C-alpha positions as CSV (number, residue, x, y, z in Angstrom):
1,M,-0.1,0.0,-0.1
2,N,1.7,3.2,-1.3
3,Y,-0.2,5.7,1.0
4,E,2.5,8.6,0.5
5,G,1.7,8.1,-3.5
6,A,-1.9,8.3,-3.2
7,K,-1.5,11.1,-0.8
8,K,0.6,13.3,-3.3
9,F,-1.7,12.3,-6.3
10,I,-5.1,13.4,-4.6
11,L,-3.6,16.6,-2.9
12,H,-2.3,17.7,-6.1
13,K,-5.5,16.9,-8.1
14,L,-7.6,18.9,-5.5
15,E,-5.1,21.7,-5.6
16,K,-5.2,22.0,-9.3
17,E,-8.8,20.9,-10.3
18,L,-11.2,21.8,-7.6
19,D,-13.8,24.6,-8.3
20,P,-12.2,27.8,-6.5
21,R,-15.8,28.6,-5.7
22,L,-15.7,25.6,-3.1
23,T,-14.8,27.8,-0.1
24,Y,-16.1,25.2,2.3
25,H,-15.1,21.8,0.6
26,S,-11.8,22.9,-0.3
27,L,-8.4,21.5,-0.2
28,A,-8.0,23.1,3.5
29,H,-10.9,21.3,4.7
30,T,-9.6,18.0,3.5
31,L,-6.3,18.7,5.5
32,D,-8.3,19.8,8.4
33,V,-10.1,16.5,8.4
34,L,-6.9,14.7,8.0
35,E,-5.1,16.4,11.1
36,S,-8.5,16.1,13.2
37,A,-8.7,12.3,12.1
38,V,-5.1,11.4,13.2
39,R,-5.6,13.3,16.6
40,I,-8.8,11.1,17.2
41,A,-7.2,8.0,16.1
42,E,-4.3,8.4,18.4
43,M,-6.7,9.2,21.3
44,E,-8.6,5.8,20.4
45,K,-5.5,4.0,20.1
46,I,-6.6,2.4,16.9
47,P,-4.0,0.2,15.0
48,A,-1.2,1.7,12.4
49,K,-2.8,-0.1,9.4
50,D,-6.4,1.1,10.3
51,I,-4.9,4.6,10.8
52,L,-3.4,4.3,7.1
53,L,-6.7,3.6,5.8
54,L,-8.4,6.1,7.7
55,K,-5.9,8.6,6.5
56,T,-6.5,7.6,2.8
57,A,-10.3,7.9,3.6
58,C,-9.8,11.6,4.9
59,L,-7.8,12.5,1.9
60,F,-10.4,11.1,-0.9
61,H,-13.7,11.8,1.0
62,D,-14.6,15.1,-0.5
63,S,-12.6,14.2,-3.9
64,G,-16.0,13.6,-5.6
65,M,-16.3,17.3,-5.4
66,L,-14.1,17.2,-8.6
67,V,-17.3,15.8,-10.5
68,T,-20.3,16.7,-8.7
69,Y,-21.7,18.5,-5.9
70,R,-24.9,16.9,-4.9
71,G,-24.0,12.9,-4.6
72,H,-20.3,13.7,-4.0
73,E,-19.5,11.0,-1.7
74,E,-20.4,8.5,-4.4
75,A,-18.2,10.1,-6.9
76,S,-15.6,9.9,-4.1
77,V,-16.0,6.3,-3.8
78,E,-15.7,5.8,-7.9
79,I,-12.4,7.8,-7.7
80,C,-11.3,5.6,-4.7
81,R,-12.0,2.6,-6.7
82,H,-10.3,3.8,-9.9
83,T,-7.3,5.5,-8.2
84,L,-6.3,3.3,-4.9
85,P,-5.2,0.0,-7.0
86,Q,-2.8,2.2,-8.7
87,F,-1.0,2.6,-5.4
88,N,-1.1,-1.0,-4.6
89,Y,-4.2,-0.9,-2.4
90,N,-5.9,-4.2,-2.4
91,E,-9.6,-4.7,-3.1
92,E,-10.3,-5.2,0.7
93,D,-8.5,-2.1,1.8
94,T,-10.2,-0.1,-1.2
95,E,-13.6,-1.1,-0.3
96,T,-12.7,-0.3,3.3
97,V,-11.6,3.0,2.4
98,C,-14.8,3.6,0.2
99,N,-17.1,2.3,2.9
100,M,-15.9,4.8,5.3
101,I,-16.4,7.6,3.0
102,K,-20.1,6.5,2.4
103,T,-20.8,6.8,6.2
104,T,-19.9,10.7,5.9
105,K,-23.0,11.2,3.8
106,L,-25.6,13.2,5.9
107,P,-27.1,12.3,8.2
108,Q,-24.0,10.2,9.4
109,C,-24.3,6.7,9.8
110,A,-20.9,5.6,11.1
111,V,-20.6,1.9,12.8
112,G,-17.0,0.9,13.0
113,I,-14.5,2.9,14.8
114,S,-12.8,4.3,11.7
115,D,-16.2,5.2,10.2
116,K,-17.0,7.2,13.5
117,I,-13.4,8.9,13.7
118,L,-13.9,10.1,9.9
119,C,-17.2,11.4,10.6
120,D,-16.3,13.1,13.9
121,A,-13.1,14.9,11.8
122,D,-15.4,15.9,9.1
123,L,-17.4,17.9,11.6
124,D,-14.9,18.4,14.1
125,Y,-15.2,22.4,13.4
126,L,-18.6,22.1,15.1
127,G,-16.9,22.3,18.7
128,R,-14.1,24.6,17.7
129,P,-13.8,28.5,18.2
130,D,-13.4,28.9,14.3
131,F,-17.0,27.4,14.0
132,F,-18.5,30.6,12.8
133,M,-15.9,31.6,10.3
134,I,-16.0,28.0,8.7
135,A,-19.7,27.8,8.8
136,H,-20.1,31.0,6.9
137,R,-17.7,29.8,4.4
138,L,-20.1,27.1,3.6
139,K,-23.1,29.6,3.4
140,Y,-21.0,31.5,0.8
141,E,-20.4,28.3,-1.1
142,W,-24.1,27.4,-1.2
143,D,-24.9,31.1,-2.3
144,I,-22.2,31.5,-4.9
145,L,-23.0,28.0,-6.6
146,G,-26.6,28.4,-6.3
147,I,-27.0,25.4,-4.2
148,Y,-29.1,26.9,-1.4
149,K,-29.6,30.5,-1.1
150,T,-30.4,31.9,2.4
151,T,-31.0,34.8,4.5
152,L,-28.7,35.2,7.4
153,T,-31.5,34.4,9.5
154,Q,-32.4,31.4,7.6
155,W,-28.8,30.3,7.6
156,Y,-28.6,30.5,11.6
157,Q,-31.8,28.6,11.9
158,I,-30.4,25.8,9.6
159,Q,-27.2,25.9,12.0
160,L,-29.4,25.7,15.2
161,D,-31.2,22.8,13.8
162,F,-28.0,21.0,12.6
163,L,-26.3,21.6,15.7
164,S,-29.1,20.5,18.1
165,K,-29.2,17.2,16.1
166,H,-25.3,16.7,15.8
167,Q,-23.6,14.0,18.0
168,Y,-20.1,13.1,18.0
169,F,-19.4,9.3,17.8
170,T,-16.2,8.9,19.5
171,K,-15.5,9.4,23.5
172,S,-12.3,11.3,22.2
173,A,-14.2,13.8,20.0
174,I,-16.8,14.1,22.9
175,T,-14.1,14.9,25.2
176,L,-12.3,17.3,22.9
177,R,-15.3,19.4,21.3
178,Q,-18.6,18.6,22.9
179,S,-18.4,21.7,25.5
180,Y,-17.3,24.2,22.7
181,K,-20.0,22.9,20.5
182,L,-22.6,23.5,23.1
183,E,-21.1,27.0,23.5
184,N,-21.6,27.7,19.6
185,L,-25.0,26.2,20.0
186,R,-26.0,28.8,22.8
187,Q,-24.5,31.5,20.7
188,I,-26.6,30.4,17.5
189,Q,-29.7,30.1,20.0
190,F,-29.1,33.7,21.3
191,I,-28.9,34.8,17.8
192,C,-31.9,33.1,16.7
193,N,-33.8,34.5,19.6
194,H,-33.0,38.0,18.9
195,E,-33.6,37.9,15.1
196,K,-37.5,37.1,15.9
């Protein structure tokens, strides 16, 4: 398994070919998810080989954005199936990576520990101080691409609903992010209550 080769390939592809209007689903997001997943995986003490497959899933999880916005998870899976064998990933490892990516589709449906780590890493920002900045990148992305145009009031209501329903899967993500996520939720509730 040539993880470094696969990493170099997909990062170069994302850097050169991603639509620059993707202000949320960007190369920076992919790298953020990778960093978050490694942190959680180390806290969860998962085996080294599983970490390599998890890191691969992080790198490819939004690669489908190169092809389509809606249904990009499925497109990411197809990119993995085409690309990973070129880097000596066997069929079982490739399918493990693909199955992890599938669990990130909202609503997230993680079962195994690696799935749970990837899903938690993908939404790690919900429990961080940079939540509002990152969330507004998503709003801008939706607006500029015509995905879903919202007023700021509507946007905050969407965020309120999303954060209210969201749950981290791993103990490590809960330890790291839950309290700040609740603080972000409290601030959004305050904003929504004062918009009425």
